[in-house]
N, C-alpha and C positions, 0 to 999 in steps of 0.2 A: 570573342571574350581575349582580352589583350593578354599578354605573356605575366605580367605582377598579378594580375587576377588571376590566371591560372596555378600560376604558384603558392600563392593565398589562399587559393580554393572558394575565394569570393564566388559565391552563388550555387558552389556544387554541397548540396550534402548527402553525404553517401553514408546515410545510419542504416545500418543492419538491425538485427532484434539486439534487445538491449538482454543482459543478463539479470541474475539476482544478487550478483554483487553490487556493492554500494562503491561508489569511487575511493573512498578511505579503502576498502576492502582491497580492491585491484592497485592500488598503489603500493599497499601492504605487501601484497604477494612479489611485487616487481621487485621491492624492497633497495631501490636506488635514490640517493639523496645527496647530489653533488653538491660538492661546496658552494655557497650564497644563494641557494634555494631558500624562495620564501613562502612560495605558495606551489601546489600542482593542479591543473585542470586538465579534460580531456575534449580531446574533439571528435568529430561525428565518425568518425572509421577508426577510432577507438585507439589514436595516439595518445599519449599523455604528455601534455609541455609542463616543463617544469621554468618558473619567473624566477625573476631576480626582484622585479619591482615590489612597491611596497603591499602587503596583504590587501590593506581597504583598497587599492587600486585594482586587485586584482579582482577581488570581491565586485567591485563595482563594473567593470568589465565584462564579468561573467553574466551579470545580470542583462545589461547592454547586447551583447554576443546572444543569448539565447541558444537557440540551436545553430547560431553563424558561426564563424571562425574567432575563436581568441587573437589569432594573429592580426587580424581586423582591427580588434581593440587595443591591443597594448603594443604592439608592434614587434618586428623580430630582434630588436635590439634587446629587449627583456627576456627573448626565451633564452636559456642557456643550456638545456638539455631533452632531449624528448626520449620515449622508450614505449614498447608497448609488451601487455603480457605474455600475449603472443601473434607474432609476425604473420603466421600461415594462416591465424584463424582470432583475428581482434577480438578482445573484449569490450565489448560497450556497458559500463557503468549503469545502473538501473537512473539513476540522479545524476549524470553525468552533464545536465543540461543545466545544471542549478550547485552543482558541487564545487566548493573551491579545497583541497586539503593542504593542511600547513605541516613542517616536520614536526617530527616529536623531539620534544626539550632532551636533550642528552644530559644525564647526568655526570657530575665533574667530579 
């Protein structure tokens, strides 16, 4: 495997057992919404990826990616943040392969 493929995790799926939590629940518990985020997805290792791409693009990429890497589908240029609910014991949402979470609308 070449270095770029290794960095992107192409061909590697480190899925652990999924939790009872949905992706929306995991994102809510992390409670991080950096400026410019349009959507959040989850990788097979439990990492939450925060995107600035149009939501429809993220949703289409999630469908194409399935259990694969979202970085491969959207590219690093659209990833603006990442997080784990628990870095030492990552939590994988039961719906991580299909869900896209959008930020809450903030009352003004």
